[in-house]
C-alpha positions as CSV (number, residue, x, y, z in Angstrom):
1,M,11.9,-13.6,19.8
2,A,9.3,-11.4,18.1
3,K,6.7,-9.7,20.2
4,E,3.2,-11.3,20.3
5,K,0.6,-9.2,18.6
6,K,-1.6,-7.6,21.3
7,S,-5.4,-8.0,21.3
8,K,-7.6,-4.9,21.2
9,H,-10.1,-6.5,23.6
10,I,-8.1,-6.2,26.8
11,D,-5.9,-3.1,27.6
12,I,-4.7,-4.1,31.1
13,D,-1.6,-5.9,29.9
14,A,-1.2,-4.2,26.6
15,N,2.4,-3.1,27.2
16,V,3.5,-6.4,28.8
17,D,5.3,-8.9,26.6
18,R,4.0,-12.4,26.5
19,D,6.1,-14.7,28.9
20,E,8.3,-17.0,26.9
21,M,7.4,-20.0,29.0
22,A,3.7,-19.3,28.6
23,L,4.2,-19.3,24.8
24,L,6.2,-22.5,24.9
25,L,3.5,-24.2,27.1
26,Q,0.7,-23.2,24.7
27,K,2.7,-24.4,21.7
28,E,3.2,-27.9,23.3
29,L,-0.5,-28.1,24.3
30,N,-1.7,-27.2,20.8
31,K,0.3,-30.1,19.4
32,S,-2.1,-32.4,21.2
33,N,-4.9,-31.6,18.8
34,K,-4.1,-33.6,15.7
35,D,-6.6,-31.6,13.6
36,G,-4.6,-28.4,14.0
37,S,-7.2,-26.6,16.2
38,K,-6.1,-24.8,19.3
39,A,-6.1,-26.6,22.7
40,A,-4.9,-23.6,24.7
41,Y,-5.7,-19.9,24.6
42,F,-4.6,-16.6,26.1
43,L,-7.5,-14.8,27.7
44,D,-6.7,-11.5,25.8
45,E,-7.2,-13.3,22.5
46,G,-10.6,-12.7,20.9
47,D,-11.0,-16.3,19.7
48,N,-10.8,-17.9,23.2
49,P,-14.0,-19.8,24.2
50,A,-14.5,-17.6,27.3
51,Q,-14.7,-14.5,25.2
52,I,-18.2,-13.1,24.7
53,N,-18.4,-11.1,21.5
54,E,-22.1,-10.5,21.1
55,W,-25.0,-9.5,23.4
56,I,-28.8,-9.5,22.8
57,S,-30.9,-6.9,24.5
58,T,-33.8,-8.0,26.8
59,G,-35.8,-4.9,25.9
60,S,-34.8,-3.2,29.2
61,T,-31.8,-1.0,29.2
62,L,-31.3,-1.3,32.9
63,L,-31.5,-5.0,32.8
64,D,-29.0,-5.2,30.0
65,L,-26.6,-3.1,32.1
66,A,-27.3,-5.3,35.2
67,I,-26.3,-8.4,33.2
68,S,-23.4,-7.3,31.1
69,N,-22.0,-4.4,33.2
70,R,-21.2,-2.6,29.9
71,A,-22.8,-0.4,27.3
72,Y,-24.9,-2.1,24.6
73,G,-25.0,-5.3,26.6
74,G,-27.7,-7.7,27.4
75,L,-27.8,-11.5,27.3
76,P,-24.5,-13.2,26.3
77,V,-24.5,-15.1,23.0
78,G,-22.9,-18.5,23.4
79,R,-24.0,-18.9,27.0
80,L,-27.0,-20.5,28.7
81,V,-29.5,-18.2,30.4
82,E,-32.4,-18.9,32.8
83,L,-35.4,-16.6,33.4
84,S,-37.3,-17.7,36.5
85,G,-40.2,-16.3,38.5
86,L,-43.7,-16.9,39.7
87,E,-46.5,-16.9,37.2
88,G,-47.3,-13.5,35.6
89,T,-43.9,-12.0,36.1
90,G,-43.0,-11.3,32.5
91,K,-40.9,-14.3,31.5
92,S,-42.6,-15.0,28.2
93,L,-42.9,-11.3,27.4
94,I,-39.1,-10.9,27.7
95,C,-38.7,-13.9,25.5
96,A,-40.8,-12.2,22.8
97,Q,-38.7,-9.0,23.2
98,I,-35.5,-11.0,22.7
99,I,-36.9,-12.8,19.7
100,A,-37.8,-9.4,18.1
101,E,-34.2,-8.2,18.8
102,T,-32.7,-11.3,17.3
103,Q,-34.8,-10.8,14.1
104,R,-33.8,-7.2,13.9
105,R,-30.2,-8.4,13.7
106,G,-30.9,-10.8,10.9
107,G,-31.0,-13.8,13.2
108,Q,-33.4,-16.7,13.4
109,A,-35.5,-17.8,16.4
110,V,-36.9,-21.1,17.6
111,F,-39.4,-21.4,20.3
112,F,-39.8,-24.7,22.2
113,D,-43.1,-24.7,24.1
114,S,-44.2,-27.2,26.7
115,E,-47.2,-25.1,27.8
116,M,-48.8,-24.5,24.4
117,S,-49.8,-20.9,25.2
118,I,-48.7,-18.1,22.8
119,D,-50.5,-14.9,22.1
120,K,-49.6,-14.3,18.4
121,D,-51.2,-10.8,18.3
122,F,-49.2,-9.6,21.3
123,W,-46.0,-11.0,19.9
124,T,-46.6,-9.2,16.6
125,A,-47.3,-5.9,18.5
126,L,-43.9,-6.3,20.2
127,G,-42.2,-6.5,16.8
128,V,-41.9,-10.2,16.4
129,N,-42.3,-11.5,12.8
130,I,-44.2,-14.7,13.7
131,R,-43.9,-15.9,10.1
132,N,-40.2,-16.5,10.7
133,V,-40.4,-18.1,14.2
134,N,-40.2,-21.9,14.3
135,Y,-42.6,-23.0,17.0
136,I,-42.0,-26.5,18.4
137,P,-44.3,-28.0,21.0
138,F,-42.9,-30.8,23.1
139,N,-44.1,-33.1,25.9
140,T,-41.0,-34.8,27.2
141,L,-37.5,-33.7,28.0
142,E,-36.0,-36.4,25.9
143,D,-37.9,-35.2,22.9
144,F,-36.9,-31.6,23.5
145,F,-33.1,-32.3,23.9
146,N,-33.1,-34.4,20.8
147,K,-34.8,-31.7,18.8
148,F,-32.6,-29.1,20.4
149,E,-29.4,-30.7,19.0
150,L,-31.2,-31.4,15.7
151,C,-32.2,-27.7,15.4
152,I,-28.6,-26.5,15.9
153,G,-27.3,-29.1,13.3
154,A,-29.9,-28.2,10.7
155,F,-29.3,-24.5,11.1
156,R,-25.5,-24.8,10.8
157,K,-25.9,-26.8,7.6
158,V,-27.4,-23.8,5.8
159,N,-25.9,-21.0,7.8
160,K,-22.4,-21.5,9.4
161,D,-22.1,-18.1,11.1
162,G,-25.7,-16.9,11.6
163,L,-27.3,-15.9,14.9
164,L,-29.8,-18.4,16.4
165,T,-31.8,-17.8,19.5
166,I,-33.6,-20.8,21.1
167,F,-36.2,-20.3,23.8
168,V,-37.6,-23.1,26.0
169,D,-40.8,-22.3,27.9
170,S,-40.6,-24.0,30.2
171,I,-38.1,-26.8,30.7
172,T,-39.4,-28.2,34.0
173,Q,-43.0,-28.2,33.0
174,A,-42.2,-31.1,30.6
175,S,-42.4,-34.7,31.7
176,I,-40.0,-37.5,31.1
177,E,-40.8,-40.6,29.0
178,K,-41.2,-42.9,32.1
179,E,-43.6,-40.5,33.6
180,M,-45.7,-40.3,30.5
181,E,-46.0,-44.0,30.4
182,A,-47.0,-44.4,34.0
183,E,-50.6,-44.1,35.4
184,H,-51.9,-41.1,37.1
185,G,-51.0,-40.9,40.8
186,V,-47.6,-42.6,40.5
187,D,-45.0,-40.3,41.9
188,G,-41.2,-40.3,42.2
189,Y,-40.1,-38.9,38.8
190,N,-38.4,-35.8,40.0
191,T,-35.0,-37.6,40.2
192,G,-35.4,-38.9,36.7
193,R,-36.1,-35.4,35.4
194,A,-33.0,-34.1,37.1
195,I,-30.9,-36.9,35.6
196,V,-32.1,-36.2,32.1
197,I,-31.4,-32.4,32.4
198,S,-28.0,-33.0,34.0
199,K,-26.8,-35.2,31.1
200,A,-28.1,-32.7,28.5
201,M,-26.5,-29.7,30.2
202,R,-23.0,-31.3,29.9
203,K,-23.5,-31.6,26.2
204,I,-25.2,-28.3,25.5
205,T,-22.6,-26.1,27.3
206,S,-19.7,-27.1,25.1
207,L,-22.0,-27.3,22.0
208,I,-22.8,-23.6,22.0
209,A,-19.7,-22.1,23.6
210,K,-18.0,-20.9,20.4
211,Q,-21.2,-20.4,18.3
212,R,-23.6,-17.5,17.8
213,I,-26.3,-19.4,19.7
214,L,-28.3,-18.0,22.6
215,P,-30.4,-20.6,24.5
216,V,-32.8,-19.1,27.1
217,F,-34.8,-21.3,29.5
218,T,-37.8,-20.1,31.4
219,N,-38.3,-21.8,34.7
220,Q,-40.8,-21.8,37.6
221,V,-39.9,-21.0,41.2
222,R,-41.2,-22.9,44.2
223,Y,-41.1,-22.1,47.9
224,N,-38.1,-23.9,49.5
225,M,-39.5,-25.5,52.7
226,N,-36.1,-26.6,53.8
227,A,-34.4,-23.2,53.6
228,G,-32.5,-22.1,56.6
229,P,-32.6,-18.6,58.1
230,F,-30.2,-17.2,55.5
231,G,-31.0,-19.7,52.7
232,D,-32.8,-19.0,49.4
233,K,-36.5,-19.2,50.1
234,W,-37.1,-19.9,46.4
235,I,-35.8,-22.8,44.3
236,V,-36.4,-24.0,40.8
237,P,-37.5,-27.6,40.1
238,G,-35.5,-30.0,38.1
239,G,-32.4,-30.2,40.1
240,K,-29.2,-28.2,40.2
241,A,-27.9,-29.0,36.7
242,L,-29.6,-26.1,34.8
243,P,-28.8,-23.4,37.5
244,F,-25.1,-24.6,37.5
245,A,-24.8,-24.6,33.7
246,C,-26.3,-21.2,33.2
247,S,-24.0,-18.3,33.0
248,V,-26.8,-15.8,33.8
249,R,-29.8,-16.5,36.0
250,I,-32.5,-13.8,36.2
251,R,-35.3,-13.9,38.8
252,L,-38.4,-11.8,38.0
253,A,-40.9,-10.5,40.4
254,N,-44.3,-8.7,40.1
255,M,-44.0,-5.6,42.3
256,G,-47.6,-4.4,41.8
257,K,-50.3,-3.5,39.3
258,L,-50.3,-0.4,37.2
259,T,-53.8,1.2,36.9
260,K,-55.3,4.0,35.0
261,G,-58.6,4.9,36.4
262,D,-60.4,1.7,37.2
263,K,-58.5,-0.3,34.5
264,V,-55.4,-2.4,35.1
265,I,-53.0,-1.5,32.3
266,G,-49.9,-3.4,33.3
267,M,-47.5,-4.3,36.1
268,K,-44.3,-3.1,37.7
269,A,-41.6,-5.7,37.2
270,Q,-38.3,-6.1,39.0
271,A,-35.5,-8.4,37.8
272,Q,-32.6,-9.5,39.9
273,V,-29.5,-11.2,38.4
274,I,-29.0,-13.9,41.0
275,K,-26.1,-15.5,39.1
276,N,-23.8,-13.8,36.7
277,R,-20.6,-14.9,35.1
278,C,-20.6,-11.7,32.9
279,G,-20.7,-9.1,35.6
280,P,-21.6,-8.4,39.3
281,N,-24.2,-10.6,41.0
282,Y,-27.4,-9.4,42.6
283,R,-27.8,-6.2,40.6
284,T,-31.5,-5.2,40.0
285,A,-33.5,-3.5,37.3
286,A,-37.0,-2.2,37.6
287,F,-39.3,-1.5,34.7
288,E,-42.9,-1.2,33.7
289,I,-44.7,-3.7,31.6
290,H,-47.8,-2.5,29.8
291,Y,-50.2,-5.2,28.6
292,D,-50.7,-3.6,25.3
293,S,-47.1,-2.7,24.4
294,G,-44.6,-4.6,26.5
295,I,-41.6,-3.2,28.4
296,Q,-41.7,0.6,28.8
297,D,-37.9,1.2,28.6
298,L,-38.0,5.0,28.4
299,S,-40.1,5.1,31.5
300,S,-37.3,3.4,33.4
301,W,-34.8,5.8,31.9
302,L,-36.8,8.8,33.3
303,K,-37.0,7.3,36.8
304,F,-33.3,6.4,36.8
305,M,-32.4,9.9,35.7
306,K,-34.5,11.4,38.5
307,D,-33.1,9.1,41.1
308,H,-29.5,9.8,40.1
309,Q,-29.9,13.6,39.6
310,I,-29.3,13.5,35.9
311,I,-32.4,15.7,35.6
312,S,-34.2,17.9,38.0
313,G,-37.8,18.7,38.5
314,D,-41.0,16.7,39.1
315,G,-43.9,15.1,37.1
316,R,-45.0,18.5,35.8
317,G,-41.7,19.2,34.1
318,Y,-38.0,18.4,34.0
319,E,-34.8,20.2,33.3
320,Y,-31.7,18.6,31.7
321,K,-28.4,20.3,31.2
322,R,-26.6,18.9,28.1
323,V,-22.8,18.4,28.0
324,N,-22.6,21.5,25.7
325,G,-24.3,23.7,28.3
326,E,-27.7,23.8,26.6
327,V,-30.6,23.5,29.0
328,L,-33.6,21.5,27.9
329,N,-37.1,21.6,29.5
330,F,-39.6,18.8,28.9
331,N,-42.5,16.9,30.4
332,T,-43.0,13.1,30.2
333,D,-44.6,13.1,26.8
334,K,-42.0,15.5,25.4
335,F,-39.2,13.2,26.7
336,V,-40.5,10.2,24.7
337,E,-40.7,12.4,21.6
338,L,-37.2,13.7,22.1
339,M,-35.8,10.2,22.5
340,K,-37.4,9.1,19.3
341,T,-36.4,12.1,17.2
342,D,-33.1,13.3,18.6
343,L,-30.8,10.3,18.4
344,V,-27.7,12.4,19.4
345,L,-29.5,13.5,22.6
346,K,-30.6,9.9,23.3
347,E,-27.0,8.7,23.0
348,E,-25.8,11.4,25.3
349,I,-28.3,10.5,28.0
350,Y,-27.6,6.8,27.5
351,K,-24.0,7.3,28.2
352,Q,-24.8,9.2,31.4
353,I,-27.0,6.3,32.5
354,C,-24.2,3.9,31.8
355,D,-21.7,6.0,33.8
356,K,-24.0,5.9,36.8
357,Y,-24.9,2.2,36.6
358,I,-21.9,0.4,35.4
359,M,-19.7,-0.9,38.2
360,Q,-16.0,0.0,37.8
361,Y,-13.6,-2.7,39.0
362,R,-10.6,-1.6,41.2
363,D,-7.6,-3.1,42.8
364,P,-8.0,-5.2,46.0
365,N,-7.8,-3.2,49.2
366,S,-7.9,0.1,47.3
367,K,-10.8,1.4,49.3
368,I,-12.5,0.6,52.6
369,I,-16.3,1.1,52.6
370,E,-17.5,1.7,56.2
371,D,-21.2,2.0,55.5
372,V,-21.7,-1.5,54.0
373,V,-25.0,-3.0,55.0
374,E,-25.2,-6.7,55.6
375,T,-28.7,-8.0,54.6
376,G,-28.2,-11.8,54.7
377,D,-29.5,-13.7,51.7
378,E,-30.6,-11.5,48.9
379,N,-33.2,-14.0,47.7
380,D,-35.1,-14.4,50.9
381,D,-38.2,-12.6,49.5
382,I,-38.9,-12.7,45.8
383,T,-41.1,-9.6,46.1
384,K,-38.6,-7.5,48.0
385,F,-35.1,-7.4,46.8
386,A,-32.9,-5.9,49.6
387,V,-30.0,-4.7,47.5
388,K,-28.0,-1.6,48.3
389,E,-26.0,-0.4,45.4
390,E,-23.3,2.3,45.3
């Protein structure tokens, strides 16, 4: 029997022949699809539904690495993503950053809004071409999910392979039709909202799995009064369907104001990946958000380089030794200039950040770590993530 052609995506079993019984089993399973499409896949094949072939940056290099655990990662296209947090933690801003990245790649963006609150000038400053963003306000979940499917169908009619990013801000802020028809003061619609979301999630997950579509849902968090001593003190409304369906769940927190003189110019944000089917869970990323220019990615680079001894020095000046032995001296302003003008240097530093941040997988029982710290539940305080990383 001829050897099966090996995929370039996975190198672990590159020298191992495909088992004959596995091949026969797949052949028989594929016969079940009368239209000739595949019913069974091997995981090293690039066309399998579990394969993620494209990532969209969040605007933060460290957050991209925390999610994907690989260079040039970010949010996984073809998977559901949730951004949650208290008010003022940067959820809508990250949405704008991702829309701008989608447009830079030649993709289209649709923004579903239940809150009717968009700052067009700020979005434009972040690089969003607002002339090409379809903005769709909605009041009920039923209306949203109908238009969600319609949006995908209409886009695929004119562009079979294009990239489409769909933002929903926010899904649990919307009512359901029964609630809209009822009088004020009538309660008891939370279960109905959860049922509507649950039905929709079962359809959406399979609808986008093999397409270049990235749905991102923003969500609120509420204090969980019923949490036990090690339970999550924060929950999202709307039931468990959305958290279960999402491949990536990111929780954002405001860690404090950034001031210059007597003016507040921004905030320090921290993101924690509380669920991740693309990499390790509970990894964190800290970055500054300036109210006039969005995420300050290079600022987080500089802090990470200091914390991991990639550079030496202090705020007055830094020293970096290049891989070719050349020593560079710079201050903060010079660093920003170097990253914008010397792309070779930027790529070199980026690779070092990746080497320090990306977790390398290893065989089970290959190493015993004696200084592991048990911290209980990592979500017990949204403003204080107790994560110890290697």
